[in-house]
C-alpha positions in Angstrom: 16.6 -86.0 -122.2 12.9 -85.8 -123.0 10.7 -88.8 -123.7 10.4 -87.7 -127.4 14.2 -87.6 -127.8 14.6 -91.0 -126.1 11.9 -92.5 -128.4 13.5 -90.9 -131.4 16.9 -92.5 -130.6 15.2 -95.8 -130.2 13.4 -95.8 -133.6 16.1 -94.1 -135.8 18.9 -96.5 -136.3 21.8 -96.2 -138.7 20.0 -98.4 -141.2 17.0 -96.1 -141.0 19.1 -93.0 -141.6 20.8 -94.7 -144.5 17.4 -95.7 -146.0 16.2 -92.1 -145.7 19.3 -90.5 -147.1 19.4 -93.0 -150.0 15.8 -92.1 -151.0 16.6 -88.4 -151.4 17.1 -86.8 -154.8 20.2 -84.9 -153.4 23.6 -86.4 -152.8 24.7 -86.7 -149.1 28.2 -87.0 -147.9 29.4 -86.9 -144.2 33.1 -86.4 -143.4 34.7 -86.4 -139.9 36.9 -83.7 -138.5 40.0 -85.5 -140.0 38.4 -85.4 -143.5 37.6 -89.1 -143.6 34.5 -89.9 -145.6 32.1 -91.8 -143.2 28.9 -91.7 -145.2 28.1 -91.5 -148.9 24.5 -92.0 -150.2 23.3 -93.7 -153.4 22.3 -90.5 -155.1 25.8 -89.0 -154.7 27.2 -92.3 -156.0 25.1 -91.9 -159.1 26.1 -88.2 -159.6 29.8 -88.8 -159.2 30.0 -92.3 -160.7 31.6 -93.8 -157.6 30.7 -96.8 -155.5 30.2 -96.1 -151.8 32.4 -99.0 -150.8 35.3 -97.5 -152.7 34.8 -94.1 -151.1 33.9 -94.7 -147.4 37.0 -94.6 -145.1 39.1 -92.7 -147.6 40.4 -89.2 -147.2 38.3 -86.6 -149.0 41.1 -85.2 -151.2 42.2 -88.8 -152.2 38.8 -89.3 -153.7 38.7 -85.8 -155.3 42.3 -85.0 -156.1 41.4 -82.0 -158.3 40.1 -80.1 -155.2 42.4 -78.1 -152.9 41.5 -77.4 -149.2 40.8 -73.8 -150.3 38.3 -74.9 -152.9 36.6 -77.6 -150.9 33.4 -76.4 -149.1 33.8 -79.3 -146.6 37.3 -78.2 -145.7 36.1 -74.6 -145.2 33.2 -75.6 -143.0 35.2 -77.9 -140.8 37.8 -75.3 -140.4 35.5 -72.4 -139.7 32.5 -74.2 -138.0 30.2 -72.0 -140.2 27.7 -73.4 -142.8 27.9 -72.6 -146.5 24.7 -72.5 -148.5 24.1 -72.9 -152.3 27.8 -72.8 -153.3 28.5 -73.8 -156.9 31.4 -76.3 -157.2 33.2 -77.9 -160.2 35.7 -80.7 -159.7 37.0 -84.0 -161.0 36.7 -87.3 -159.2 39.7 -89.7 -159.2 38.4 -91.3 -162.4 38.6 -87.9 -164.2 34.9 -87.4 -164.4 33.8 -83.7 -164.2 31.2 -83.0 -161.6 29.1 -79.8 -161.3 27.0 -79.3 -158.2 25.3 -76.8 -156.0 26.3 -77.6 -152.4 25.0 -76.7 -148.9 27.5 -77.7 -146.3 26.7 -77.8 -142.5 29.1 -78.3 -139.6 28.3 -81.2 -137.2 28.8 -79.7 -133.8 28.8 -80.9 -130.2 29.5 -78.7 -127.2 31.0 -76.1 -129.5 33.4 -78.5 -131.0 33.4 -79.4 -134.8 33.0 -83.2 -135.2 32.7 -83.1 -139.0 30.5 -81.8 -141.8 27.4 -82.9 -143.8 27.2 -81.8 -147.4 24.0 -81.8 -149.5 24.7 -81.7 -153.3 22.3 -81.0 -156.1 23.6 -82.0 -159.6 23.5 -79.1 -162.0 25.7 -80.7 -164.7 22.8 -80.9 -167.2 21.7 -77.3 -166.4 25.2 -76.1 -166.9 25.6 -78.0 -170.2 22.3 -76.6 -171.5 23.3 -73.0 -170.6 26.7 -73.5 -172.3 24.9 -74.7 -175.5 22.6 -71.7 -175.4 25.7 -69.4 -175.1 27.4 -71.3 -178.0 24.3 -71.0 -180.1 23.9 -67.3 -179.4 27.6 -66.8 -180.3 27.2 -68.7 -183.6 24.1 -66.7 -184.4 25.8 -63.4 -183.7 28.9 -64.5 -185.7 27.1 -66.0 -188.7 24.1 -63.6 -189.1 24.1 -59.9 -189.8 23.9 -57.7 -186.7 20.4 -56.7 -187.9 19.1 -60.1 -186.7 18.1 -59.9 -183.0 18.2 -62.8 -180.7 14.9 -63.6 -179.0 13.3 -60.3 -180.0 9.5 -60.5 -180.6 7.8 -57.4 -179.3 7.5 -53.7 -180.2 5.4 -50.9 -178.8 2.7 -52.0 -181.3 2.5 -55.3 -179.4 1.2 -53.6 -176.2 -2.6 -54.0 -176.0 -4.6 -51.3 -174.2 -6.0 -47.8 -174.6 -6.3 -46.9 -170.9 -4.7 -43.6 -169.8 -2.1 -45.4 -167.7 -0.9 -47.5 -170.6 -0.9 -44.6 -173.1 1.1 -42.5 -170.7 3.6 -45.3 -170.0 4.1 -46.1 -173.7 4.5 -42.4 -174.4 7.2 -42.1 -171.7 9.1 -45.2 -172.9 9.1 -44.1 -176.5 10.8 -40.9 -175.4 13.6 -42.6 -173.4 14.1 -45.5 -176.0 16.4 -43.2 -178.0 18.9 -42.8 -175.1 21.5 -45.1 -173.6 20.3 -44.7 -170.0 19.6 -47.7 -167.8 16.0 -48.6 -167.2 14.5 -50.3 -164.2 11.0 -51.7 -164.7 8.8 -52.7 -161.7 5.7 -54.8 -162.3 3.8 -57.6 -160.6 4.1 -61.1 -162.0 2.2 -61.4 -165.3 2.1 -57.7 -166.2 4.4 -58.1 -169.3 7.7 -56.6 -168.1 9.8 -58.3 -170.9 7.3 -57.0 -173.5 8.0 -53.5 -172.4 11.8 -54.2 -172.3 11.9 -55.5 -175.8 9.7 -52.6 -177.0 12.3 -50.2 -175.7 15.1 -52.0 -177.6 13.0 -52.2 -180.8 12.4 -48.4 -180.8 16.1 -47.5 -180.0 19.1 -46.8 -182.3 20.3 -50.2 -181.1 17.4 -52.1 -182.7 19.7 -53.8 -185.2 22.1 -55.0 -182.5 21.6 -57.9 -180.1 18.9 -58.1 -177.5 19.7 -60.7 -174.9 17.6 -61.6 -171.9 18.7 -63.4 -168.8 16.5 -64.4 -165.8 18.5 -63.8 -162.7 16.4 -66.2 -160.7 16.9 -69.2 -163.0 20.5 -70.1 -162.1 22.7 -70.2 -159.0 24.8 -67.1 -158.5 28.2 -68.6 -159.4 26.8 -70.0 -162.7 25.0 -66.8 -163.4 28.3 -64.9 -163.0 30.1 -67.1 -165.5 27.2 -66.6 -168.0 27.2 -62.8 -167.6 31.0 -62.2 -167.5 32.4 -65.1 -169.4 35.2 -67.4 -168.4 39.0 -67.8 -169.1 40.6 -71.2 -169.7 42.0 -72.6 -166.5 40.0 -70.3 -164.2 38.3 -73.4 -162.8 38.2 -77.0 -163.6 36.8 -77.4 -167.1 36.7 -73.7 -167.8 37.2 -72.5 -171.4 37.7 -69.1 -173.1 34.1 -68.1 -173.6 32.5 -64.6 -173.9 29.7 -63.8 -171.4 26.4 -62.2 -172.2 27.8 -58.7 -171.8 30.2 -59.3 -174.6 27.6 -61.0 -176.7 25.2 -58.0 -176.2 27.9 -55.5 -177.1 26.3 -52.6 -179.0 22.8 -53.8 -178.0 20.6 -54.3 -174.9 20.9 -56.8 -172.0 17.7 -57.5 -170.1 18.3 -58.7 -166.5 15.0 -60.1 -165.5 14.2 -60.5 -161.8 17.2 -58.5 -160.7 15.8 -58.8 -157.1 17.0 -62.4 -157.1 20.7 -61.5 -157.8 23.0 -61.9 -154.9 24.7 -58.9 -153.3 28.2 -60.1 -154.4 27.2 -60.3 -158.0 25.4 -56.9 -157.7 28.7 -55.2 -156.8 30.3 -56.7 -160.0 27.4 -55.6 -162.1 27.8 -52.1 -160.7 31.4 -52.0 -161.8 30.4 -52.8 -165.4 27.8 -50.1 -165.3 30.2 -47.5 -163.9 33.3 -48.3 -165.9 31.9 -49.8 -169.1 34.3 -52.8 -169.0 33.8 -56.4 -168.1 36.4 -58.9 -166.8 36.0 -62.6 -167.5 36.3 -65.0 -164.6 40.0 -65.8 -164.2 41.2 -63.0 -166.5 43.7 -60.3 -165.7 42.5 -57.7 -168.2 39.3 -55.8 -168.9 37.2 -55.8 -172.1 35.3 -52.6 -173.0 31.6 -53.2 -173.7 28.8 -50.9 -174.9 25.6 -52.4 -173.5 22.3 -50.8 -172.4 20.9 -52.4 -169.3 17.2 -52.9 -168.8 16.4 -54.5 -165.5 13.1 -55.8 -164.1 11.8 -56.6 -160.6 8.5 -58.1 -159.4 9.0 -56.6 -156.0 8.9 -52.9 -155.1 12.4 -51.4 -155.0 11.8 -49.6 -151.8 11.0 -52.9 -150.1 14.2 -54.5 -151.6 16.3 -51.6 -150.4 14.7 -51.7 -146.9 15.4 -55.5 -146.6 19.0 -55.1 -147.9 18.4 -57.3 -150.9 19.2 -54.6 -153.4 22.3 -52.4 -153.1 21.3 -48.7 -153.0 24.2 -47.7 -155.3 23.1 -50.3 -157.9 19.5 -49.2 -157.6 20.4 -45.5 -158.3 22.6 -46.6 -161.3 19.8 -48.8 -162.7 16.9 -46.5 -162.1 18.1 -43.5 -164.2 14.7 -44.3 -165.9 12.3 -45.9 -163.5 8.8 -47.0 -164.5 6.0 -49.0 -163.0 3.7 -51.2 -165.1 0.1 -50.9 -163.8 -1.5 -54.2 -162.7 -4.5 -55.3 -164.7 -6.9 -54.5 -161.9 -5.9 -50.8 -162.3 -6.7 -50.8 -166.0 -9.9 -52.9 -166.3 -11.0 -50.8 -169.3 -8.3 -52.7 -171.3 -9.8 -56.1 -170.7 -12.1 -56.0 -173.7 -9.2 -55.3 -176.0 -7.0 -58.0 -174.4 -9.8 -60.6 -174.6 -10.4 -59.9 -178.3 -6.6 -60.1 -178.9 -6.2 -63.5 -177.1 -9.3 -64.9 -178.7 -7.9 -64.1 -182.1 -4.5 -65.5 -181.2 -5.9 -68.9 -180.0 -8.5 -69.1 -182.8 -5.5 -69.0 -185.3 -3.5 -71.4 -183.1 -6.2 -74.0 -182.6 -8.2 -73.6 -185.7 -11.3 -72.3 -183.9 -13.9 -69.7 -184.8 -14.8 -68.1 -181.4 -16.3 -64.7 -181.9 -16.0 -63.3 -178.4 -17.5 -63.7 -174.8 -21.0 -63.0 -173.7 -21.7 -59.8 -171.7 -22.1 -61.7 -168.4 -18.7 -63.3 -168.8 -17.1 -59.9 -169.6 -18.7 -58.5 -166.5 -17.1 -61.3 -164.5 -13.8 -60.5 -166.1 -14.1 -56.8 -165.1 -15.2 -57.5 -161.5 -12.3 -59.9 -160.9 -9.0 -58.6 -159.4 -6.6 -60.7 -161.6 -3.8 -61.4 -159.2 -1.9 -63.0 -162.1 -2.5 -60.0 -164.3 -2.5 -60.2 -168.1 -0.8 -63.6 -168.1 -3.6 -65.1 -166.0 -6.3 -63.6 -168.3 -4.5 -65.1 -171.3 -4.4 -68.5 -169.6 -8.1 -68.3 -168.9 -8.9 -67.5 -172.5 -6.6 -70.2 -173.8 -8.2 -72.8 -171.5 -11.7 -71.9 -172.6 -11.0 -72.0 -176.3 -9.7 -75.5 -175.9 -13.4 -76.5 -175.3 -15.4 -73.9 -177.3 -15.3 -74.2 -181.1 -17.3 -71.3 -182.3 -19.9 -68.6 -181.3 -19.5 -66.8 -178.0 -18.1 -68.0 -174.7 -21.0 -68.2 -172.2 -21.2 -68.5 -168.4 -22.0 -72.2 -168.8 -18.7 -72.7 -170.6 -16.9 -71.6 -167.4 -17.4 -75.1 -166.1 -14.4 -76.1 -168.3 -12.1 -74.0 -166.2 -10.0 -76.3 -164.0 -8.0 -75.0 -161.0 -7.1 -71.4 -160.3 -8.1 -68.3 -158.5 -10.5 -67.2 -161.2 -12.4 -70.4 -160.9 -12.5 -70.1 -157.1 -13.9 -66.5 -157.6 -16.7 -67.9 -159.8 -17.6 -70.5 -157.2 -18.1 -67.8 -154.5 -20.2 -65.4 -156.7 -23.7 -65.3 -155.0 -25.5 -64.0 -158.1 -24.4 -66.7 -160.5 -27.2 -69.2 -161.3 -27.0 -72.4 -159.1 -27.0 -74.6 -162.2 -23.8 -72.9 -163.4 -22.1 -73.4 -160.1 -23.3 -77.0 -160.1 -21.8 -77.6 -163.5 -18.5 -76.1 -162.3 -18.5 -78.3 -159.2 -19.3 -81.5 -161.2 -16.6 -80.8 -163.8 -14.0 -80.3 -161.1 -15.1 -83.4 -159.2 -14.9 -85.4 -162.4 -11.3 -84.2 -163.0 -10.3 -85.2 -159.5 -11.9 -88.7 -159.8 -10.3 -89.3 -163.1 -6.9 -88.3 -161.7 -7.3 -90.6 -158.7 -8.3 -93.5 -161.0 -5.3 -93.0 -163.2 -2.9 -92.9 -160.3 -4.4 -95.7 -158.2 -5.5 -93.3 -155.5 -2.1 -91.8 -155.0 -2.7 -88.2 -153.7 0.8 -86.9 -154.5 0.7 -88.2 -158.1 -2.9 -87.1 -158.6 -2.1 -83.6 -157.4 0.9 -83.4 -159.8 -1.3 -84.6 -162.7 -3.9 -81.9 -161.9 -1.3 -79.2 -161.5 -2.2 -78.3 -157.9 -0.6 -78.6 -154.5 -1.2 -81.8 -152.5 -2.9 -79.8 -149.7 -5.3 -78.2 -152.3 -6.3 -81.7 -153.5 -6.9 -82.9 -150.0 -9.1 -79.9 -149.3 -11.2 -80.7 -152.5 -11.5 -84.4 -151.5 -13.1 -83.3 -148.3 -15.2 -80.6 -150.1 -16.7 -83.1 -152.5 -16.8 -86.1 -150.1 -14.4 -88.2 -152.4 -12.8 -91.2 -150.7 -9.4 -91.9 -152.2 -9.4 -95.4 -150.9 -12.1 -96.4 -153.5 -9.5 -95.9 -156.2 -6.6 -97.8 -154.8 
């Protein structure tokens, strides 16, 4: 045994481990190979509403009688010796309280023998409750309002700003395919406006008076996403009710699957069946329900890279990409920047009650030289930020000092031809923001970084850059 291992064993006692585990935001339970609970942290006690002294020493299924060995991730891991990651689980404790968690369960091994399992649980009860309320609200809206009222629909092709050749060609192509029922796959970097194009397709289609429903595939765990998409049958799992999924709710209309690259392979195969057969089966049901839904899917990663890495099924890709389009990043259509800037200035003038007329030529030149890694969304955020501080007239280079953190601000700092007094103003403004954040948090780096909206490491770099001593604010 190395000196480091020996020293580690000396300083990490059971009380230290308990203190660490109790401080975590996730629930921790440890069970031995005979399924006796031997550790149960405070967070899990809060999630499940049980006291640890009433749990430790008891059999797992005595505490959670609604679970079966087949349903329990802990049972499965101890039996197989293989970990399970990010598994959704719904169950009742012995008090009858319903618990919904995302679990990662890891076997505890020694010399190839399973000694027990450690499970990390993240409470998703609130997320699940909110998602169900959204489903219920959508269902009520569809049931109470005429089908001509679309859910969440804001954009048409007229909403797309830009006269560049690439944008004109793209809009022309999508207007042609909008009238069909073929699936569409849209690739675009983050911030290029993929949902804007997806909604525009629906608005120009014969389905425009039917529902348009969007679901981000990265926002929820796979098991929860599956229940949202396909619906549930009463009794299919603890607490399950008869509820239509998004496919049923979007019947006759369009379903946008945003960030399809984040959908797990198992769920991809079920989605493929819906596309091929035009039917959906609710979780726990024994019958199919026919649905007429046009799928528009988006990805912020190139499909060829997803296929190569195995994160996107090739059969699903070919089914989705009957129509495949790429949205050009802003750096490839810089001629559209002036139109976009004018549009965003008008938008935030109206929103904030300002009278900004535009940006000075030097500022526009900076906009056109910059690569905009965050694309149109980043440009909008820059304009919004500036209009918070400028009331009227034209936004000048000296107004750029009001920009806080971000890659555009970093770009300005490194521009050799910008006047030194402008850079000095930018530096001083950022320095003042950092000092004020440190003052308000008592010199706490983590809290100050959160308040500034940057990473802790970024704040530490800037403290060194500006020679700021955090100890002065404790």
